[in-house]
C-alpha positions as CSV (number, residue, x, y, z in Angstrom):
1,M,-0.3,0.0,-0.1
2,I,2.8,2.5,1.0
3,S,4.8,1.5,-1.7
4,G,2.1,1.9,-4.0
5,L,1.2,5.5,-2.7
6,S,4.6,6.4,-2.9
7,H,4.7,5.3,-6.9
8,L,1.6,7.6,-7.4
9,A,3.0,10.3,-5.5
10,R,5.8,10.3,-8.0
11,L,3.5,10.1,-11.2
12,A,1.2,13.0,-9.6
13,R,4.1,15.1,-9.7
14,A,5.3,14.3,-13.3
15,G,1.7,14.8,-14.4
16,F,1.9,18.2,-12.8
17,V,4.7,18.8,-14.6
18,F,3.5,17.3,-18.0
19,A,0.6,19.7,-17.3
20,R,2.8,22.6,-16.7
21,E,4.6,22.5,-19.8
22,G,1.4,21.5,-22.1
23,V,2.5,18.0,-23.0
24,F,-1.4,16.5,-22.9
25,A,-2.1,19.1,-25.8
26,L,-0.1,16.2,-28.2
27,V,-2.6,13.8,-27.4
28,D,-5.0,12.7,-29.8
29,T,-8.3,12.8,-27.8
30,R,-10.6,11.7,-30.5
31,M,-10.2,7.9,-30.0
32,L,-10.3,8.4,-26.1
33,P,-13.5,7.5,-23.6
34,L,-15.3,10.1,-21.9
35,P,-13.3,9.9,-18.6
36,A,-9.9,10.0,-20.3
37,K,-11.1,13.1,-22.8
38,A,-12.4,15.0,-19.1
39,A,-9.1,14.3,-17.3
40,I,-6.7,15.4,-20.5
41,A,-9.1,19.0,-20.5
42,F,-9.0,19.2,-16.3
43,A,-4.8,18.9,-16.9
44,R,-5.2,21.1,-19.8
45,L,-6.6,24.0,-17.2
46,F,-2.5,24.1,-15.6
47,E,-0.3,24.8,-19.0
48,R,1.4,27.8,-18.8
49,P,0.4,30.1,-21.9
50,S,3.7,30.1,-23.0
51,A,3.9,26.5,-23.6
52,R,0.3,26.6,-25.8
53,S,2.8,27.8,-28.7
54,G,6.1,26.6,-28.3
55,H,7.7,23.5,-29.3
56,G,9.5,20.7,-27.5
57,R,7.2,20.3,-24.9
58,L,7.6,17.0,-23.7
59,S,11.4,17.5,-23.6
60,A,11.1,20.9,-21.7
61,A,8.8,18.8,-19.1
62,L,11.7,16.0,-18.8
63,T,14.2,18.0,-18.6
64,R,12.6,19.6,-15.3
65,L,12.0,16.4,-13.6
66,G,15.5,15.3,-14.1
67,P,18.2,12.7,-15.0
68,T,15.7,9.5,-15.0
69,Y,13.3,11.3,-17.2
70,V,15.9,12.6,-19.6
71,K,17.2,9.3,-20.2
72,L,13.3,8.0,-20.5
73,G,13.3,10.8,-23.3
74,Q,16.0,9.4,-24.5
75,F,15.0,5.7,-24.6
76,L,11.2,6.5,-25.8
77,A,12.4,8.3,-28.7
78,T,13.4,4.8,-29.6
79,R,9.9,4.1,-29.4
80,A,8.2,5.9,-32.1
81,D,5.6,2.3,-31.8
82,V,4.5,3.6,-28.5
83,V,4.6,7.3,-28.7
84,G,4.0,7.5,-32.0
85,P,6.5,9.5,-34.9
86,V,5.6,13.1,-33.8
87,I,6.3,12.7,-30.3
88,A,9.3,10.7,-31.1
89,R,10.8,13.3,-33.4
90,D,10.4,15.7,-30.2
91,L,12.7,13.1,-28.1
92,E,14.7,13.1,-30.4
93,S,15.8,16.5,-29.7
94,L,16.3,16.2,-26.0
95,Q,19.2,18.0,-24.9
96,D,20.9,16.1,-22.4
97,K,23.2,18.6,-20.9
98,M,22.6,18.8,-17.7
99,A,24.3,20.7,-14.3
100,P,27.8,19.4,-13.5
101,F,27.9,18.2,-9.8
102,P,30.6,19.2,-7.8
103,Q,34.4,18.7,-8.6
104,A,35.1,17.0,-5.0
105,D,32.5,14.9,-5.4
106,A,34.2,13.7,-8.7
107,E,37.4,13.4,-6.8
108,A,35.9,11.4,-4.3
109,A,34.4,8.8,-6.5
110,I,37.9,8.1,-8.3
111,M,39.5,7.7,-5.5
112,A,36.9,5.3,-4.2
113,A,36.9,3.6,-7.2
114,F,40.5,2.9,-7.3
115,D,41.1,2.7,-3.7
116,K,43.9,5.5,-4.3
117,P,44.6,9.0,-3.7
118,L,43.6,11.1,-6.9
119,S,47.3,11.8,-7.6
120,S,47.9,8.0,-7.6
121,V,45.8,7.9,-10.6
122,Y,46.1,11.4,-12.5
123,L,48.5,13.3,-12.8
124,T,46.4,16.5,-13.1
125,F,42.7,16.1,-13.3
126,G,40.7,19.9,-14.4
127,P,37.0,20.6,-13.9
128,A,34.4,19.0,-16.0
129,V,34.1,19.9,-19.5
130,A,30.7,18.3,-20.6
131,A,28.0,16.6,-18.2
132,A,25.0,14.5,-19.2
133,S,22.0,12.6,-17.0
134,I,24.1,10.1,-16.3
135,A,27.7,10.8,-16.3
136,Q,30.0,13.6,-16.6
137,V,34.0,14.5,-18.5
138,H,36.8,15.4,-17.2
139,R,39.8,16.6,-19.0
140,A,43.2,14.6,-17.3
141,E,46.7,13.6,-17.7
142,V,48.6,10.3,-17.3
143,E,52.0,9.3,-17.4
144,E,53.0,6.8,-19.7
145,N,56.3,5.6,-20.7
146,G,58.0,8.7,-18.7
147,E,55.4,10.4,-21.0
148,R,52.5,13.2,-19.9
149,K,49.0,12.1,-22.2
150,T,46.0,13.7,-22.0
151,V,42.6,11.8,-21.6
152,A,38.8,11.4,-21.3
153,V,37.3,10.7,-17.5
154,K,34.0,10.1,-17.4
155,V,32.7,9.7,-14.0
156,L,29.4,8.6,-12.8
157,R,27.0,10.7,-11.2
158,P,27.0,10.4,-7.3
159,G,23.3,8.4,-5.9
160,I,22.2,8.3,-9.6
161,E,21.5,4.7,-9.1
162,R,19.4,4.8,-6.5
163,R,17.5,7.4,-8.1
164,F,16.9,5.8,-10.9
165,K,15.7,2.7,-9.1
166,S,13.0,4.5,-6.9
167,E,11.8,6.1,-10.3
168,L,11.9,3.0,-12.4
169,A,9.9,0.9,-10.0
170,S,7.1,3.9,-10.2
171,F,7.1,3.3,-14.3
172,F,7.2,-0.8,-13.7
173,F,3.7,0.1,-11.7
174,I,2.1,2.5,-14.4
175,A,3.0,0.3,-16.8
176,R,1.7,-2.7,-15.0
177,L,-1.7,-1.0,-14.5
178,A,-1.9,0.0,-18.2
179,E,-1.4,-4.0,-19.2
180,N,-4.0,-5.0,-16.7
181,W,-6.8,-2.5,-18.3
182,S,-5.6,-1.7,-21.9
183,A,-5.5,-4.2,-24.6
184,E,-3.3,-1.6,-26.8
185,A,-0.7,-1.5,-23.6
186,R,-0.4,-5.3,-24.0
187,R,-0.2,-5.3,-27.7
188,L,2.8,-2.9,-27.3
189,R,4.0,-4.9,-24.0
190,L,5.0,-1.9,-21.8
191,I,6.1,-3.8,-19.5
192,E,9.0,-5.1,-21.6
193,V,9.4,-1.1,-22.6
194,V,10.4,-0.4,-18.9
195,A,12.2,-3.4,-18.5
196,T,14.4,-3.0,-22.0
197,L,15.0,0.8,-20.3
198,A,16.0,-0.8,-16.6
199,R,18.3,-2.9,-18.7
200,S,19.6,0.0,-20.7
201,V,20.6,2.4,-17.8
202,A,22.0,-0.8,-15.7
203,I,24.7,-1.6,-18.7
204,E,25.2,2.7,-18.5
205,M,25.9,2.8,-15.0
206,D,28.8,0.3,-15.3
207,F,31.4,1.7,-17.5
208,R,32.9,-1.3,-17.7
209,L,30.6,-2.6,-20.0
210,E,31.0,0.6,-21.7
211,A,34.7,-0.2,-21.9
212,A,33.6,-3.4,-23.4
213,A,31.7,-2.1,-26.4
214,L,34.2,0.3,-27.1
215,S,36.8,-2.6,-27.3
216,E,34.4,-5.0,-29.2
217,M,33.7,-2.2,-31.7
218,E,37.5,-1.4,-32.2
219,E,38.3,-4.6,-32.8
220,N,35.5,-4.8,-35.8
221,T,36.6,-1.9,-37.5
222,R,40.2,-2.3,-36.8
223,E,40.8,-2.8,-41.0
224,D,37.8,0.1,-42.0
225,P,38.5,3.2,-43.8
226,D,37.6,6.2,-42.6
227,F,35.9,5.2,-39.1
228,R,38.0,4.7,-35.6
229,V,36.9,4.6,-31.6
230,P,38.9,5.8,-28.7
231,A,41.4,3.2,-26.9
232,V,40.1,2.1,-23.7
233,D,42.6,2.7,-20.8
234,W,41.7,-0.5,-18.9
235,N,44.3,0.0,-15.7
236,R,42.2,3.8,-14.9
237,T,38.7,2.0,-15.6
238,A,36.2,0.5,-13.1
239,R,32.4,0.8,-12.4
240,E,31.9,4.4,-12.1
241,V,34.9,5.8,-13.9
242,L,35.9,4.9,-17.4
243,T,39.3,6.8,-18.7
244,L,39.8,6.8,-22.9
245,E,42.1,8.9,-25.2
246,W,41.6,11.9,-25.4
247,I,40.3,12.9,-29.3
248,E,41.7,16.1,-30.7
249,A,38.9,16.4,-33.5
250,T,36.0,18.9,-34.7
251,P,32.7,18.1,-34.0
252,L,30.9,16.8,-36.7
253,N,28.3,19.7,-36.7
254,D,30.4,22.5,-37.3
255,H,30.5,22.7,-40.7
256,A,32.4,26.1,-40.8
257,T,35.8,24.6,-38.9
258,L,35.5,21.6,-41.5
259,A,35.2,23.1,-44.2
260,V,38.0,25.6,-43.0
261,K,40.1,22.5,-42.7
262,G,39.5,21.2,-46.0
263,H,37.3,18.5,-45.7
264,D,34.1,17.8,-47.7
265,L,30.9,17.5,-46.1
266,P,29.0,15.6,-48.5
267,T,31.9,12.7,-48.2
268,L,31.6,13.4,-44.5
269,G,27.7,12.5,-45.1
270,R,28.7,9.5,-47.0
271,K,30.9,8.1,-44.6
272,V,28.3,8.5,-42.3
273,I,25.8,6.3,-43.9
274,Q,28.3,3.7,-45.2
275,S,30.1,3.1,-41.9
276,F,26.6,3.0,-39.8
277,L,25.2,0.2,-42.5
278,R,28.6,-1.4,-42.4
279,H,28.3,-2.2,-38.8
280,A,24.6,-3.5,-38.5
281,L,25.1,-5.5,-41.6
282,R,28.5,-7.1,-41.1
283,D,28.9,-6.9,-37.4
284,G,25.6,-6.7,-36.3
285,F,26.7,-4.5,-33.4
286,F,26.5,-0.8,-34.1
287,H,26.6,2.9,-32.1
288,A,23.1,3.3,-31.4
289,D,23.4,7.2,-30.4
290,M,25.4,8.2,-33.5
291,H,23.7,12.4,-33.0
292,P,26.1,14.8,-34.1
293,G,27.2,15.3,-30.2
294,N,28.9,11.8,-30.7
295,L,30.6,12.5,-33.6
296,F,34.1,13.9,-34.4
297,V,36.4,14.2,-37.2
298,D,40.2,13.9,-37.0
299,D,42.7,16.1,-39.4
300,A,43.3,12.4,-41.1
301,G,39.1,13.0,-42.2
302,N,38.1,10.2,-40.1
303,L,35.0,9.6,-38.0
304,V,35.7,9.7,-34.6
305,A,32.6,8.0,-32.0
306,V,32.3,8.2,-28.6
307,D,29.7,7.1,-25.8
308,F,29.2,3.9,-26.6
309,G,26.6,3.5,-23.5
310,I,23.6,2.2,-25.7
311,M,24.7,0.1,-28.7
312,G,21.9,-2.0,-30.9
313,R,22.9,-5.7,-31.9
314,L,21.3,-7.4,-34.9
315,G,21.2,-11.0,-35.0
316,P,21.9,-13.3,-38.5
317,K,17.9,-13.5,-39.3
318,E,17.5,-9.3,-38.4
319,R,20.5,-8.6,-40.6
320,R,19.5,-10.5,-43.3
321,F,16.0,-8.6,-43.1
322,L,17.7,-5.6,-43.1
323,A,19.2,-6.3,-46.0
324,E,16.9,-7.7,-47.9
325,I,14.5,-5.0,-47.1
326,L,16.8,-2.3,-48.2
327,F,17.4,-4.0,-51.2
328,G,13.7,-4.7,-52.5
329,F,13.1,-1.2,-52.0
330,I,15.9,-0.1,-54.0
331,T,14.8,-2.9,-56.7
332,R,11.2,-2.0,-56.1
333,D,10.7,-6.0,-55.4
334,Y,7.7,-5.3,-52.8
335,Q,6.6,-8.9,-53.1
336,R,10.3,-10.2,-51.6
337,V,10.3,-7.0,-48.7
338,A,6.8,-8.8,-48.2
339,E,8.0,-12.5,-47.9
340,V,11.2,-11.2,-46.1
341,H,8.3,-10.5,-43.4
342,F,6.8,-13.8,-43.2
343,D,10.1,-15.7,-43.4
344,A,11.3,-14.1,-40.4
345,G,8.1,-14.6,-38.3
346,Y,7.4,-10.6,-37.7
347,V,3.9,-11.1,-39.3
348,P,1.8,-13.7,-38.5
349,R,0.4,-16.5,-41.2
350,T,-2.5,-15.7,-40.6
351,H,-2.7,-12.9,-43.1
352,S,-2.1,-12.6,-47.0
353,V,1.8,-12.0,-48.3
354,E,0.0,-10.4,-51.9
355,N,-2.3,-8.6,-49.3
356,F,1.0,-7.3,-47.2
357,A,2.7,-6.4,-50.6
358,Q,0.5,-4.1,-51.8
359,A,0.5,-2.9,-48.4
360,I,4.4,-2.3,-49.0
361,R,3.9,-0.9,-52.9
362,A,1.9,1.9,-51.3
363,I,4.8,3.0,-49.3
364,G,7.8,2.3,-52.0
365,E,6.2,3.5,-55.2
366,P,5.8,7.2,-54.2
367,I,9.3,7.6,-53.2
368,H,10.1,6.4,-57.0
369,N,8.0,9.5,-58.1
370,R,10.8,11.8,-56.4
371,T,14.2,13.7,-56.8
372,A,16.9,11.8,-54.7
373,E,17.4,14.6,-51.9
374,E,13.2,14.1,-51.3
375,I,13.6,10.0,-50.6
376,S,13.8,9.6,-47.0
377,M,15.0,6.3,-46.3
378,A,14.2,6.9,-42.3
379,K,11.2,7.8,-42.9
380,L,10.2,5.1,-45.5
381,L,11.5,2.6,-42.3
382,M,9.7,4.4,-40.3
383,L,6.0,4.2,-42.0
384,L,7.0,0.3,-42.4
385,F,6.7,-0.1,-39.2
386,E,3.5,1.6,-39.3
387,V,1.9,-0.6,-42.1
388,T,3.3,-3.3,-39.9
389,G,1.2,-2.6,-37.5
390,L,-1.8,-3.3,-39.6
391,F,-0.7,-6.9,-39.5
392,D,-0.6,-7.7,-35.9
393,M,3.2,-7.5,-36.4
394,R,4.9,-7.7,-32.8
395,T,7.0,-4.9,-31.2
396,R,10.5,-5.8,-32.3
397,P,12.5,-3.9,-30.2
398,E,15.9,-4.3,-31.7
399,L,14.8,-3.1,-35.1
400,L,13.0,-0.1,-33.7
401,L,16.5,0.7,-32.5
402,L,17.8,0.1,-35.6
403,Q,15.4,2.1,-36.9
404,K,15.7,5.1,-35.0
405,T,19.5,5.3,-35.2
406,M,19.1,5.3,-39.0
407,V,16.0,8.4,-38.1
408,V,19.5,10.2,-36.7
409,V,22.0,8.8,-38.8
410,E,20.3,10.3,-41.7
411,G,19.1,13.6,-40.3
412,V,23.4,13.6,-39.3
413,A,24.2,12.9,-43.6
414,R,21.3,15.3,-45.1
415,A,22.9,18.1,-42.6
416,L,26.3,17.7,-44.0
417,D,24.6,16.9,-47.9
418,P,20.9,18.4,-48.2
419,K,21.3,16.2,-52.0
420,L,22.3,13.0,-50.6
421,D,21.1,10.4,-52.1
422,M,20.4,7.8,-49.7
423,W,19.8,4.5,-52.1
424,K,23.2,5.3,-54.2
425,T,24.7,6.0,-50.6
426,A,23.8,2.4,-48.9
427,D,23.7,0.5,-52.1
428,P,27.5,-0.5,-52.4
429,V,27.2,-1.7,-49.0
430,V,23.9,-3.4,-49.3
431,R,24.6,-5.2,-52.4
432,E,27.9,-6.2,-50.9
433,W,26.1,-7.7,-47.9
434,I,23.8,-10.0,-50.3
435,G,26.4,-10.8,-52.6
436,R,28.4,-12.4,-49.3
437,K,26.0,-13.9,-47.4
438,L,23.5,-15.0,-50.3
439,G,26.3,-15.9,-52.7
440,P,28.1,-19.2,-53.0
441,V,30.2,-18.0,-50.3
442,G,27.3,-17.5,-47.8
443,K,25.7,-20.8,-49.2
444,V,28.8,-22.5,-48.3
445,E,29.3,-21.0,-44.9
446,D,25.3,-21.6,-43.9
447,A,26.0,-25.3,-44.7
448,I,28.7,-25.6,-42.5
449,E,27.0,-24.0,-40.3
450,G,23.9,-26.2,-40.1
451,A,26.7,-29.2,-40.3
452,G,27.5,-27.9,-36.8
453,E,24.1,-27.6,-35.5
454,I,22.6,-30.6,-36.4
455,G,25.7,-32.0,-34.9
456,R,24.9,-30.3,-31.5
457,F,21.6,-31.7,-31.6
458,L,22.6,-34.9,-32.1
459,G,24.8,-35.0,-29.3
460,D,22.0,-33.4,-26.9
461,V,19.8,-36.4,-28.0
462,P,20.7,-38.9,-25.1
463,S,20.0,-35.9,-22.1
464,L,16.8,-34.4,-24.4
465,L,15.3,-38.3,-24.0
466,M,16.1,-38.5,-20.4
467,R,14.3,-35.2,-19.8
468,A,11.4,-36.4,-22.1
469,G,11.0,-39.5,-19.9
470,T,11.1,-37.6,-17.0
471,L,8.6,-35.1,-17.8
472,T,6.3,-38.0,-19.3
473,E,6.0,-39.8,-16.1
474,Q,5.5,-35.8,-14.5
475,I,2.3,-35.6,-16.8
476,D,1.3,-39.6,-15.9
477,T,1.2,-38.7,-12.4
478,A,-0.8,-35.0,-12.7
479,T,-3.5,-36.2,-15.1
480,R,-4.0,-39.6,-12.9
481,D,-4.0,-37.9,-9.6
482,G,-4.7,-34.1,-10.4
483,I,-2.8,-31.0,-8.9
484,V,-4.1,-30.6,-5.5
485,L,-3.7,-27.4,-3.6
486,A,-4.4,-27.0,0.0
487,P,-7.7,-25.1,1.6
488,E,-5.5,-22.6,3.1
489,T,-4.0,-21.6,0.0
490,V,-7.2,-21.8,-2.2
491,V,-8.3,-19.2,0.5
492,A,-4.9,-17.2,0.6
493,I,-5.1,-16.8,-3.0
494,G,-8.7,-15.4,-3.0
495,A,-7.7,-13.2,0.2
496,A,-4.7,-11.9,-1.7
497,E,-6.4,-11.1,-4.9
498,A,-9.6,-9.6,-3.4
499,R,-6.9,-7.3,-1.4
500,R,-4.5,-6.4,-4.3
501,N,-7.9,-4.8,-6.3
502,R,-9.1,-3.2,-3.0
503,W,-5.9,-1.3,-3.0
504,L,-5.1,-0.8,-6.2
505,T,-9.2,1.1,-6.6
506,A,-8.2,2.9,-3.7
507,G,-5.0,3.8,-5.0
508,V,-5.9,5.3,-8.0
509,W,-8.3,7.6,-6.6
510,I,-5.9,8.6,-3.9
511,G,-3.2,9.2,-7.1
512,V,-6.1,11.9,-8.3
513,I,-6.8,13.4,-5.0
514,V,-2.6,14.0,-4.5
515,L,-2.5,15.6,-8.2
516,I,-5.4,17.7,-7.6
517,W,-4.0,18.7,-3.9
518,I,-0.5,19.3,-5.7
519,A,-2.1,21.8,-8.0
520,F,-3.9,23.8,-6.1
521,S,-1.4,24.5,-3.3
522,M,1.9,25.3,-5.7
523,Y,-0.7,27.7,-7.8
């Protein structure tokens, strides 16, 4: 009961901030039931006048609510299926620029992480040069082989884990309520959305895992032209502290400086697109937060990526899915695009492949009547995911993260070259992957892999047969004797269910009362 009330109080505060910032104006109320319409109309009474005509309402509200909500907004920008394309675009522009925490706290965190005085870890340790929702970055110096070397030091915000834990519990609470009451919420799998956010945040707050992602990306891209990542200083990296090579490079969004240094902006735009597609298709491992603040260009013209807290992974099936979809649209083979969805199991077989191909054609044909600079691959993929909703395609988090990253990458590339032809840029990377994986060499590799899978299966057959025999005995016993619950267990279950429903109803009404009380006490 107390836990539920605390969740409702936190959510009521968030609801009030959303109301003040005009967030509820973004909700389309036409399809909502009358009570929901009335609740939104009431909430809009508290809008600030300046919020009614402004943009970025949700971004502003999340920034006011603090680091946890900023991270939630960044995450929901990857879930256009949940929040809709308009809100997702608003959240993509969310500025993750927070006030830095005190220098003394950062130094204390480093000494605690390594159990050493600060001077034993770094020769010099400067003030924060950037601050975000989870951590901030300092410039420091270390000694290696008798030489001073500049490094970047990322330090976790003090107390951020505890705050995330309590507020994520509130997100789980509201997701469970929504799924209990709404079939649409169950289709969108809101509990799984929150669980994915929780896993993502847990990974981001352990800098050893970010260091591992950097190391893996370095191995994957070691031979790549025009792309690199900073080196990890493992000796000065811990759960709360990450030390990296300091990058002397120009931010990718500083177009004027890039031009002065002689870099060709359209070429850089093509590098961004092709590097991302190469990582996604070839490696199945890609940087999933490639906004301009995380991309730099060194003097040699190489792209340098930083901040590997959010990474995307694609299995062999998902990589083939992506490649064949892109190639199908490039060649206008809509039947093949539809078949790929069915073959991958993303669209239930209860639907018609031909009808789905017709829907895909409705998306693809208009792009072939436009000039190259008017065609958005990212927008096309977003429309594709909207159409698949009509055909009961369940949410695929890994594909949505891919789609979100492609939206960002395409925006970055088009800022460098407004006339960028996405299809011509993607074509060589996609064709190379398809030729490699679906050609003769790929078929031989698939055959070898299949033989290995058969061998592993045959090796497991004895244990599988033993488990099957045990399961058969258990089923036979259950069928003959039935599954018996003790009377006190049945009574306890009934009492618990009644108690849960009673407190749930009371909790919802208390939440509404708390929201009204907060509104009138503050204004």
